[in-house]
N, C-alpha and C positions, 0 to 999 in steps of 0.2 A: 823401652818407652815406659815411663812412669805414669800410672793412672790411679786416681782416687775417685771412686764412684759412690756417691751417696744415694740412699733410698730411704723411704719410710716417712717422708713428710706428708702433710695433708692438712685437712681441716678437722679440728677437734673442739669439743665444747669445753668451757672452763671446768676445771676439776678432772678432766680426762687425762688419758695417757697416750704417749706415742713412743715408739722406739725407732731411732734413726740408726742406719747401718752405713758403714763406709768400707767398701772392698778395695784393697790396695793391690796393685801389681807393679812389677818392675823395681821393687825395692826389697831389701832384706828387712822385713817388717820388724823383726825383733830388735833391731838396732835403733829404731826411731822413737822419738817422743811423739805420741799421737795426740790429737786434740780436736776440739770442736770450737768454732767461733760463730758468732751470729751478727747480723747487721739488719737493723730495722730502719725504715725510712726516717730520715732526719736525725738519726742517732749515730754515735760513733760505733765502730766495730768493737765487739766485746768478746773476749775469750771466755767461753762458758766452762770448759773442763779440759784437763789434760791428764794423760797417763804415761808414765815413763816406761822405758824398756824393762825396768824391774817391777812394774806394776803399781808404783806409787801414784796416787791420784790427787788432783787439786781442782777446786771449784770456785767459781765466783760466788760471793756471799749470797746473792739473791736466789741461787738454786740449791744451795746446800740442804741436804735432807730430802730433796725432791728428785734430783737428777742423779743418775749413776752412769759413770763412764766405765767401759770394760773393753776387753779385747780377746780375740781368739787367735793366737799366733799361728795355729795350724791352718786356719782358714784365711789368714792375712786380712782379718776384718776387725774393725772396732765398732762399738755400739754406744749409743747414748739413750738410756732409758729415762724418759721424762714423765714424771708423775705429778698429779695435782697441778696441772698446767693452768696458768693465769693468762689473761689477755696480753699482758706485757711481755709474754714469751713469743708473741708474734714477730717473726723475723725470717730472714734467709739464713739457713744454717749450712756451714761448710766444714768439712773435716780437713785437717792438715797433718803433715808429717815432717818432722825436722830432726836434723842432727846439728852439730856445730858448723857443718859446711854445706848442708843441703836443706832445701825447703821446698815442699810441694803442697799443693792444695787441690781440692776437688771443685766441681762446678756448682755444688750446693743443691739444697732442697728447701722448699718453702714450708714453713710451719705457720699455720694460722689458728689462733685460739679465739673462738667467737661463738656466741650463742646463736 
């Protein structure tokens, strides 16, 4: 059974930092493109960052230089370090894992950036 379990969300003040984690089980982690997407009320879902099996990363322009996606293959876990958070980062964040034939996602975690 495939499971992706996120943790690390919460309430943070503008300018603060959070690190999200996504623990994967039931997949051969190293074969998947891992990523994070977010959905805010009234907005379209947005892919925030991705990391390939080879470690190449990609970010949406709005988070470049502030967010860092990484993974620990030995722990089957990916991370999203979010620095200098802004209120517009408030959203529900989910991790996902995909190959050309498989797609899985987690239940998500809420991130709220507010004073």
